[in-house]
C-alpha positions as CSV (number, residue, x, y, z in Angstrom):
1,X,129.6,78.8,97.4
2,X,127.0,76.1,98.1
3,X,124.3,76.3,100.6
4,X,124.7,75.0,104.1
5,X,121.7,73.4,105.9
6,X,121.6,74.5,109.5
7,X,119.5,72.2,111.6
8,X,118.9,71.3,115.3
9,X,117.8,68.1,116.9
10,X,114.7,66.0,116.4
11,X,111.8,67.1,118.6
12,X,113.0,70.7,118.3
13,X,112.7,72.9,121.3
14,X,112.9,76.7,121.4
15,X,116.6,76.8,122.0
16,X,117.5,74.6,119.0
17,X,115.2,76.5,116.7
18,X,116.1,80.1,117.6
19,X,119.9,79.3,118.0
20,X,119.7,77.9,114.4
21,X,117.9,81.0,113.1
22,X,120.4,83.5,114.6
23,X,123.4,81.3,113.7
24,X,122.1,81.5,110.1
25,X,122.3,85.3,110.3
26,X,125.9,84.9,111.6
27,X,126.9,82.7,108.7
28,X,125.4,85.2,106.2
29,X,127.7,87.8,107.6
30,X,130.6,85.5,107.0
31,X,129.6,85.1,103.3
32,X,127.8,81.7,103.4
33,X,124.4,80.8,102.1
34,X,122.7,79.1,105.0
35,X,119.3,77.5,104.9
36,X,117.8,77.1,108.4
37,X,115.6,74.0,108.7
38,X,113.8,72.2,111.5
39,X,114.0,68.5,112.3
40,X,110.5,67.9,113.5
41,X,107.2,69.5,114.6
42,X,107.4,72.6,116.7
43,X,106.0,72.7,120.2
44,X,103.6,75.3,121.5
45,X,106.3,77.4,123.2
46,X,108.4,77.6,120.1
47,X,105.5,78.5,117.9
48,X,104.5,81.3,120.3
49,X,108.1,82.7,120.3
50,X,108.3,82.7,116.6
51,X,104.9,84.4,116.2
52,X,105.8,87.0,118.9
53,X,109.0,88.0,117.0
54,X,107.3,87.8,113.5
55,X,109.6,85.0,112.5
56,X,108.6,82.4,110.0
57,X,108.9,78.7,111.0
58,X,111.9,77.1,109.4
59,X,111.0,74.5,106.8
60,X,110.9,70.8,107.8
61,X,113.8,68.8,106.4
62,X,113.5,64.9,106.4
63,X,116.8,63.9,104.9
64,X,120.3,65.3,104.9
65,X,121.9,63.0,102.4
66,X,124.2,64.8,99.9
67,X,123.9,68.1,101.7
68,X,126.4,70.3,103.6
69,X,125.2,70.3,107.2
70,X,125.8,72.4,110.3
71,X,124.4,70.9,113.5
72,X,123.0,73.1,116.2
73,X,122.3,72.1,119.8
74,X,123.3,68.4,119.3
75,X,126.0,66.2,118.1
76,X,124.6,62.7,118.2
77,X,123.5,60.8,115.1
78,X,120.5,59.4,117.0
79,X,119.2,63.0,117.4
80,X,119.8,64.0,113.8
81,X,117.7,64.0,110.8
82,X,118.0,60.9,108.6
83,X,120.8,60.9,106.0
84,X,123.5,62.5,108.2
85,X,125.8,59.6,107.5
86,X,125.5,60.5,103.8
87,X,125.9,64.2,104.3
88,X,129.0,66.5,104.6
89,X,129.1,67.6,108.2
90,X,130.7,71.1,108.2
91,X,130.1,72.2,111.7
92,X,128.7,71.7,115.2
93,X,127.6,74.3,117.7
94,X,126.4,72.8,121.0
95,X,126.3,72.8,124.8
96,X,125.8,69.0,125.4
97,X,128.3,66.2,125.8
98,X,130.2,64.7,122.9
99,X,128.0,62.2,121.0
100,X,130.5,60.2,118.9
101,X,130.1,61.7,115.4
102,X,133.1,61.2,113.1
103,X,134.0,63.2,110.1
104,X,136.3,62.6,107.1
105,X,137.9,66.0,107.4
106,X,138.3,68.8,110.0
107,X,135.2,70.8,110.7
108,X,134.2,73.9,112.8
109,X,133.2,72.6,116.2
110,X,132.4,74.5,119.3
111,X,131.0,72.9,122.4
112,X,130.8,74.7,125.7
113,X,129.4,73.8,129.1
114,X,126.6,76.4,129.0
115,X,122.9,76.3,129.8
116,X,121.8,76.7,126.1
117,X,123.1,76.8,122.6
118,X,121.5,80.3,122.4
119,X,124.0,81.5,125.0
120,X,126.8,80.2,122.8
121,X,125.5,81.9,119.7
122,X,125.2,85.2,121.6
123,X,128.7,84.8,122.9
124,X,130.1,84.3,119.4
125,X,128.3,87.4,118.2
126,X,129.9,89.4,121.1
127,X,133.4,87.9,120.5
128,X,133.2,89.1,116.9
129,X,131.9,92.5,117.8
130,X,128.7,91.9,115.9
131,X,125.7,93.6,117.3
132,X,122.5,91.6,117.8
133,X,119.4,93.4,116.6
134,X,116.3,93.5,118.8
135,X,114.8,90.4,117.1
136,X,117.9,88.3,117.3
137,X,118.4,89.3,121.0
138,X,114.8,88.5,121.8
139,X,114.9,85.1,120.0
140,X,118.1,84.1,121.8
141,X,116.8,85.3,125.2
142,X,113.7,83.1,124.7
143,X,116.0,80.2,123.9
144,X,118.1,80.8,127.0
145,X,115.1,81.2,129.3
146,X,113.5,78.1,127.9
147,X,116.6,75.8,128.0
148,X,117.7,77.0,131.5
149,X,114.2,76.7,132.9
150,X,114.1,80.3,133.7
151,X,117.7,80.2,135.0
152,X,116.8,77.4,137.5
153,X,118.3,74.4,135.7
154,X,121.3,72.8,137.3
155,X,123.2,73.4,133.9
156,X,122.7,77.1,134.1
157,X,125.9,79.1,134.2
158,X,126.8,82.7,135.0
159,X,127.4,83.3,131.2
160,X,123.7,82.4,130.6
């Protein structure tokens, strides 16, 4: 089975990075070989969170052409790494509006009106009776707190 690149949006925030990392752990449980990457330079908050949880920064990817790609926390070509139009999109996990991407074949796609993609990743773990370890739970909580603005964002839901 070939490797799947998991990547969030350009200008990566804490939610897109940590949701990608933990989603990579989920795909490993399902028998895939994911490689989590980032689409740009990390901000101070995200660097702090990764350091706190002793998590290495995902490598920077500059082009997705000819790769199998799973998008996290976005589904718009304008927010994606270059080369998405020449990549094989295999999945989307998001909490934003639909962004107009088209595929040649069916893909896994789950988009829910939640305050963060980290909430969606945690929800999928729970639905599958997978336990989050302390590090995974901490990373996702950091993503949720960040994206919901400490639960004060108007997009925050009870599920968050």
